C-alpha positions, 0 to 999 in steps of 0.5 A: 412479891415480898413486901418492903416493910420500910415502904409498906402501905399497911393493910388499910392503906393498901385496901384503900388504894386497891379499891381506888384503882378498881373505882377508876378501872370500872368507872372507866369501863362502864362510865357513860351518860345518854346526852347524845348532843355530846357524842364524845364527852358523854363517854369521856367525862364520866371516865375522867370523873372515875379516874380523878375520884380514884386519884383523890383516894390514892393521893391522900392515902400516899400523903398520909403514909408514915413509911419511907419514900424512895425515888427511882429513875422512873419516878424522877422521869415521871415527875419531870413529865408532870412538872414540865406539863404543868409549866406548859399549861400555864402558857397555854392558848386555852387555859380551860383545855389545859386544865382538863388535860393536865388534870388527867395527866396528874391523876394518871401519874398518881394512879401509877404511884399508887399501884407501885406502892401496892407492889412494894407492899406485896399487895398488887395482885388484887389491883391487877385483877381489877384492871383485867376484869375492867378490860374484860367488862369493857370488851363484853359491851363491845361484843354485845353491840357487835352481836345486835344488842341495842342499848341507848348508852352505845354509839351507833357510829364507830361500832362496836365501841360498847361503853367506850363509844369507839371500836378503836378505844376498845381495841387498845384496851383489849390489846393491853389487857391480854398480857395482864390476863395471861399473867393472872391466868398463868399464875392462878392458884385454882382451876376455876380462876384459870378458866375464868381468865381463859374466858376473859382472854377469849372475850378480849381476842374476839373484841380485838378481831371485830374492832378491825383496829390496825393500830392495836393489831400492829402493836400486837405484832410488834409485841409478838416479834419482840416477846416471842424470842424472849419467851422462848429463851426464858421458857424454863421460867415460864414453865416454873410459873405455870401449872401443867397444861395451863399454857395450852389452855390460854393459847387455846382461848386466844385461838378460839376467840379469834375463830369465833369472832370470824365465824359467828354472824354479827350485826356489824355493817361493814362496807367491804365484803372482806373487812377483816382481810382488808384491815390485815392488808392495810395495817401498814398502808400509809399511802392512802386512806386513814394512813395517809391522813395520819402522815399528813397530820403528823408532818403538819403538827411538827409545824407547831413543834417548830413554832413552840419547841420548848413548851408546846401550845399547851396540854389539850390545845392541839385542836385550838392551834392546828387549824392555823398551820394547815390549809382548809382542805386538810383532812384533819379539819371538819369541812367549813368549821375551822376546827379539827374533826377530833380534839387530839392528834392521832398519836400520843407522841405527836401530842406530847411534842406539839402540846407540851414541848420537846423537853416534856416529850423527852421526859415521857420517853425516858419514863417509858424507857426506864419502865421497859428497862425495869421489866427487862432487868426483873425478867433476867434477875434469877434472884426473883421468883418465876412468878415475879419475873413473869409479872415483870414481863407482863407489865413490860408487855402492857407498856410496849403495846401501849407505846406502839398503839400510842404512836398511831392513836390516842391512848394516854390522852384518854382516862381509861387507857391511862388507868390500864397502862399506868396501873399495870406498869406500876403494879407489875414492874419493880421500881429499880434502884432507889436513888434517894429515900427519906421518912417524912415528918408528921408536919410535912405529912399533914401539910402535904395531905391537906394541899393534895386533898384540896387540889384533887377535890377541885379536880374531881369537881370539874367533870362533875360540873361538866356532867351537870352542864350536859344535863342542863343543856339537854333541857334546851331552855333559854335559862338552862343553856345559860346556866350550863355555860356558867357550869362548863366554860370548857365546852365549846358547844355550850358556849356557842349555843348560849351565844347563838340563843342570846344573839337571836334574842337581840341580847348581843352584849351577853352573846358577845361574851359567850362568843368570845368564850367559845373563841378562846377555846377554838380561835379559828372556829367559824361559827363562833367568829360569825356570832362575835362579828354579828354582835360587834356589828350590832353594837356599832350600829 
């Protein structure tokens, strides 16, 4: 892409944003700690830290930029999504859950704008390369686990999740990574780079097959149904962008990856004798199993939407409020705990509606539509080069796959998938017509830069404090757990453990405080209610 000199980042600014995206991407791919008491957060928190650290670099770079700043329709829709989410967070049931969730949303938005600024500067290819490489590295860790390599960082359940901890998460990353790698490989200027891209496609395909993740498979089917006619009609454009015989290499890598995954013996312990066939047959099965559970969860979550239509229950608060609208036998609840089995619903869109309200979900929907429309407009724009048009098609493909995956699972609710999805969208899809444009004054840049830097420094400190609290908790002593509760007020596990230890020592006044903290996170949690009730009774006696 030819750079827009009026809105260019400059060489130093572009380099900072590129490496910030790389930090977020590779931190997302490899970030994990060994504190097994925190089976989800030991994967999530390091990835959130990487995303926030990358966003801190990007937001300060963008705030200091002297170039003109334009607003497109997609920028306005994203701003509306972020703004309405912030308003929802103010009125959330649990402020701590809301702060964590809204911080992730804000950092993902900043990363999108950073990637788009790179595209406007004509320097986005390196960022796209880093995203594709990170997706490949994550998929390699999944294959390592699938073929018997035991590492303390991996999770034994939901294998082969590799450094993401869950095979579904790997599959979502691999599916979104395929269009990125197809574009990088198709437009590579040398054969070694194209071969490297073909190997990466093979890796992602094998990880996808071994994952048995139906949401990712369905997303690729939908993508194929929509993309194949588009590709066929625009085959002249693709031929112009491709080196001769490059297409055969990439399609061959796709096929070889699938065949090797099915043919090579692995260490996965599936219950079925024909696991992959069973998954294919059950892709759209909503009458039994997990499909039926999803449908029931979606319908029950809509009860929250009816109760809180405008602002929702607050970002990250679905798990806090869902037990109030379902019977104890609901399949989304963990037996006898008064809590959900997962901290999020099995759909980004249900989460947006239930947690942030109809208006915010509508803004997110408009943002996605504007991105897809921008990709289509660029694909059909004969004034653009074949390489740019193919890049827009790849970016639109990533968005489409992510949207379909997010209809059946958590994608933009999590840090690493958000990096891949919004990073690729910003770097590959043009912004479209600029509705307004202005050059910020020096005083404005200084004030804005100072404010956003302070905000994101605070955001970065939150996952860092959570990691320190995990370390303290695993030490297991009375003092370390009490200290951990101070560092991480958002952790139900830590707050409950502190309350139970204090209650066992007869320190019910202190135990009551931690128990109330735990209940503020999950008001229907039976264990926290029991501690609070016991200490309240002790005080009366």
